[in-house]
N, C-alpha and C positions, 0 to 999 in steps of 0.2 A: 435338622431341627424338627421336632415333633409337630409344631404348628403347621409347618409346610405340608407334612403328610396328611394331617387332618383336613386342611383346606383342599387338598387335591381330592380327597375322598368326598368331601362335600360337593365339589364340582362334578365328580364322576357318578355318584350314586344318589344325589339328593337334588334340591331345587333351589339353587342360589339365584339371587337377584344380581343385576350388573354391579360392578364395583363402584364404590363412592370415590369421588375425586379428592385430591388433597385439599382443595378449596372447601369442599363439603365437610371434610373432617375438621378443618379450621373453624368453619362457621358453627359446627356443632359444639366444639370446645368453648367458643365464645358464648354461645347460647346457655350452656349448662354451667360454665364456670369451673370446669375440671378437664384435665387431659386424659385421653384415652391411654390405657396401659399398652405395653407392646403386643400382647395377645389380641386385644380388641382392635388396635390399629391395623395389625396384619389382616385380621378377619375383614374389617370394613374396606380395606384397600383391595381385598380379593372379591368381596361381595357385600353389598349394602343390605344385609339380612338374607334370610333363607327360610325355607321349611325343610324339615328332616322327614324322611320316609314317605310322606304323602304331600300332595299339593293342597292348597286351600280349596274347599272349606274343610277337608277331612284331616288336615295336618294337626297333630298334637303339639309338636315343637315348632314354634314360629319365632325365630330370632328377628327382633324388630329392626327395621331400617332406622338410620340415625334420626330421621324426622319424626319418628314415633316414640323415641325414648323420652320419658318424662319422669317427674317425681312419682315414686310408687304410691304415695298417699293420695296423689291427685288421680291416678289411674284406678286404684283399688277402692278408695273411700270418697272420691270426688271432693277432697278437702285439701286446704293448705295449712291446716292447723297442726301444731307440733304433736298433740295427743293422738293424732291420726297417722303418725309415722314420722320417722326421722327425715329431715331435709336432705340428708346424705344418701338416701336410698333411691335408686332409679330402676325403672323397669328395663329388662333386657330381653327376656323371652316370654312370650305370651303362650301359655299352655292351652289356650283355646277353650278353657272351661271356667273362666273368670279368675283363674289363678295365674301367678306370674313367678318367674325366677327374676330376682332383683340383685343388683350389685350395690355395695355400700362403699362409697368413695372415702368415707372417714376411717375405714378399717383396712386400708391398703397395707400389705405386708410383702416385703421382697419385691416391690414395684408392681404388684398385682392386686386387683380388687377381688375380694372373696364374693361368692354368689350364695344366695339364700333362697329357700322356698318361701313364697309369700302366699299362704292359703287365705283367700279372701275372707273367710269367716272368722279367722283369728288374728288377721293382720291388725296392728303392727307387730305382733309376735311373729318371728321368723325363725327358721332352722337353717343353719349353715350346711350347704350341700357340696361346695367345692371351694378350693383355695384360689382358683384362678379360672379364667375363661377356658384356657387350654384343657385343664382337668375336667371341667363341665363338658366341653364338646366331646372329648374322648369318651367319657362315660355315657353321654347321651347317644353317641354313634353306636355304642355297643349295647344299648338298652333294649333293642327289639321293639322300639317305638313305645316304650313304657317309661313312666316317670321313675327313673332308676333309684331315686332316694325313697320311693315308697314301696319298693319290693325287696323281699329277702332272698328269693330264689332266682337263679340265672334265667334269662329268657330261653324259650325253646327254640330249637332249630339251629 
């Protein structure tokens, strides 16, 4: 399974947090009102968030721990109003520059939630950047610590 390989790479080369417990996953799902898809469940049972390439405060990619995932409109616009973003969009990755990668639980396809770039200046407009967390993680790990969806040429090195 590709996700197993990606998670091993996260542990070996990056900065994972300790795993979430099944009780924490259940509490999260009750809090948000939706179920983690298989990729996210595997990730959070492996590590409850991580940073890629660098530790904080220098990390660009910070996959949020379960306790920090929230409505994207709340995180980006400090609002719970529909005009400030769909209630189905949740923060998943803090890009450490006031931008987020969000998932949309209303757009699940083939059992996976798609991920979107949520640029703080244009949100609630978003751009789809991955069909699943597995695809996102694979591309992020190959990005050379750059926001892969914003670059057209491959990373150096």
